C-alpha positions in Angstrom: -131.6 102.1 -89.5 -129.4 105.1 -90.6 -128.3 106.0 -87.0 -127.8 109.8 -86.5 -124.3 111.2 -85.9 -125.4 112.7 -82.6 -127.7 111.1 -80.1 -127.8 110.2 -76.4 -129.8 108.5 -73.7 -130.0 110.2 -70.3 -132.4 109.3 -67.5 -134.4 107.2 -70.0 -134.8 110.2 -72.4 -133.6 109.5 -76.0 -132.3 112.7 -77.6 -131.2 113.0 -81.1 -130.2 115.6 -83.7 -131.2 114.3 -87.1 -128.6 114.6 -89.9 -129.4 116.9 -92.8 -131.1 115.6 -95.9 -132.8 112.7 -94.1 -136.4 111.7 -94.9 -138.8 108.9 -95.7 -140.8 109.6 -98.9 -141.5 107.8 -102.1 -142.3 109.6 -105.5 -145.7 111.2 -105.0 -146.0 114.9 -105.9 -142.4 115.8 -105.3 -140.9 113.1 -107.5 -138.0 112.2 -105.2 -137.3 109.0 -103.3 -135.8 109.1 -99.8 -135.3 106.2 -97.6 -132.6 107.5 -95.2 -134.3 108.8 -92.1 -133.2 107.8 -88.6 -135.3 104.8 -87.4 -134.9 103.0 -84.0 -136.9 99.8 -84.3 -137.9 96.4 -83.0 -139.1 93.5 -85.2 -142.3 91.6 -84.7 -144.9 89.5 -86.5 -147.5 90.1 -83.7 -150.3 92.6 -83.5 -149.2 95.4 -81.3 -149.8 98.8 -79.7 -146.8 101.1 -80.0 -146.8 104.4 -78.0 -144.4 107.2 -77.5 -144.2 110.7 -76.2 -142.3 113.1 -78.4 -140.9 116.6 -77.9 -139.5 118.5 -80.8 -137.5 121.7 -81.2 -137.5 122.3 -84.9 -135.3 124.6 -86.9 -136.1 124.0 -90.6 -139.1 123.3 -92.7 -140.2 119.6 -92.6 -138.2 118.7 -89.4 -140.3 115.8 -88.1 -140.4 113.3 -85.2 -142.7 110.3 -84.5 -143.4 106.6 -85.0 -143.0 104.4 -88.0 -143.9 100.9 -89.2 -141.6 99.6 -92.0 -141.9 96.6 -94.2 -139.8 97.6 -97.1 -139.0 100.8 -99.0 -142.2 100.3 -100.9 -144.5 99.6 -97.9 -144.4 101.6 -94.7 -146.2 104.2 -92.6 -145.1 107.0 -90.4 -146.9 109.5 -88.1 -145.3 112.6 -86.8 -145.3 116.3 -86.0 -143.8 118.3 -88.8 -142.5 121.9 -88.7 -143.8 124.6 -91.0 -142.0 127.9 -90.4 -144.7 130.3 -91.7 -147.8 128.2 -91.1 -149.2 126.0 -88.3 -147.2 122.8 -87.7 -148.6 119.6 -89.2 -149.7 116.5 -87.4 -150.1 113.7 -89.9 -149.5 110.3 -91.3 -147.8 109.1 -94.5 -148.7 105.7 -95.9 -146.6 104.3 -98.6 -147.9 101.4 -100.7 -146.4 100.0 -103.9 -143.7 102.7 -103.8 -146.0 105.8 -103.7 -146.4 107.9 -100.5 -149.6 109.7 -99.6 -149.8 112.3 -96.8 -152.8 113.2 -94.6 -152.3 116.2 -92.2 -154.1 118.5 -89.8 -152.9 121.8 -88.5 -151.6 122.0 -84.9 -150.5 125.0 -82.8 -146.8 126.0 -82.9 -147.0 126.4 -79.1 -147.5 122.7 -78.5 -144.2 120.9 -78.9 -145.1 117.7 -77.1 -147.5 115.0 -78.1 -148.1 111.3 -77.5 -148.5 109.2 -80.6 -149.5 105.6 -81.0 -150.0 103.0 -83.7 -152.1 99.9 -83.3 -151.6 96.9 -85.6 -154.6 94.6 -86.3 -153.4 92.1 -89.0 -152.7 94.2 -92.1 -154.6 97.2 -90.7 -153.1 100.1 -88.7 -154.8 102.7 -86.6 -152.8 105.9 -85.9 -153.7 108.1 -83.0 -152.4 111.1 -81.1 -153.0 112.8 -77.7 -151.9 116.3 -76.6 -150.2 116.3 -73.2 -153.2 118.0 -71.5 -155.9 115.5 -72.7 -156.9 112.0 -71.7 -158.7 111.1 -74.9 -156.9 109.7 -77.9 -157.9 111.0 -81.4 -157.6 109.1 -84.6 -155.4 110.5 -87.3 -155.6 107.7 -89.8 -156.6 104.1 -90.5 -154.7 102.3 -93.2 -154.3 98.9 -94.8 -150.7 98.0 -95.3 -150.1 94.5 -96.6 -147.0 92.6 -95.7 -146.5 90.8 -99.0 -143.4 88.9 -97.9 -145.0 87.8 -94.6 -141.8 88.7 -92.8 -141.4 90.5 -89.5 -142.3 94.2 -89.6 -140.1 96.8 -88.1 -141.7 99.4 -85.7 -140.4 102.1 -83.6 -139.2 105.7 -83.3 -138.1 107.9 -86.2 -136.9 111.4 -86.9 -135.8 113.3 -90.0 -134.5 116.6 -91.1 -135.0 116.9 -94.8 -133.3 120.2 -95.2 -130.6 121.0 -92.6 -129.2 120.0 -89.2 -129.9 121.8 -86.0 -133.2 120.1 -85.1 -133.5 118.4 -81.6 -135.9 115.5 -81.1 -136.7 113.9 -77.8 -138.5 110.6 -77.0 -139.6 110.2 -73.4 -140.6 106.6 -73.7 -141.5 103.8 -76.1 -144.2 101.3 -75.0 -144.6 98.1 -77.0 -147.4 95.7 -76.2 -148.3 92.6 -78.2 -151.9 92.0 -78.9 -153.7 88.7 -79.6 -156.9 87.8 -81.4 -156.1 88.7 -85.0 -153.8 86.7 -87.2 -151.1 88.7 -88.9 -150.1 85.9 -91.3 
């Protein structure tokens, strides 16, 4: 979805440079609607566990890299590391329901440019977690309910955006996708 102009895969490392003015956001607080970020995805109806390791080399405010689950422009979620030039970076999740985004964040150190992120789907519920590279324990960022009103496959995978300007480098070391049983996703 919206492939970037510049990307490559070398030794199983996906590197991309997000195009300027790319983002996923709907209406809340800022008033604008953007649905043009870079999103590399697979489709599934199954429950799943989606995990990646990201590295980011930001240049401009709001540069971001992470994981996304996308149903439609009005129903999706993303989790990422986002750059703030004069403040701590933000680790967070955006959940968009009925065309309105909300954003939960926590401050993270600017020195840590590498994290593991994961999203677990259990029916219409999603658990979002992160893990710094030097820790074994996963920490929860968010738990959210995101209905798939159409009952169609959901798209899930890697995403990156550069809402202001180009120059940002994002790297994904891997993407693990595991299907899970036991809960009907209808």
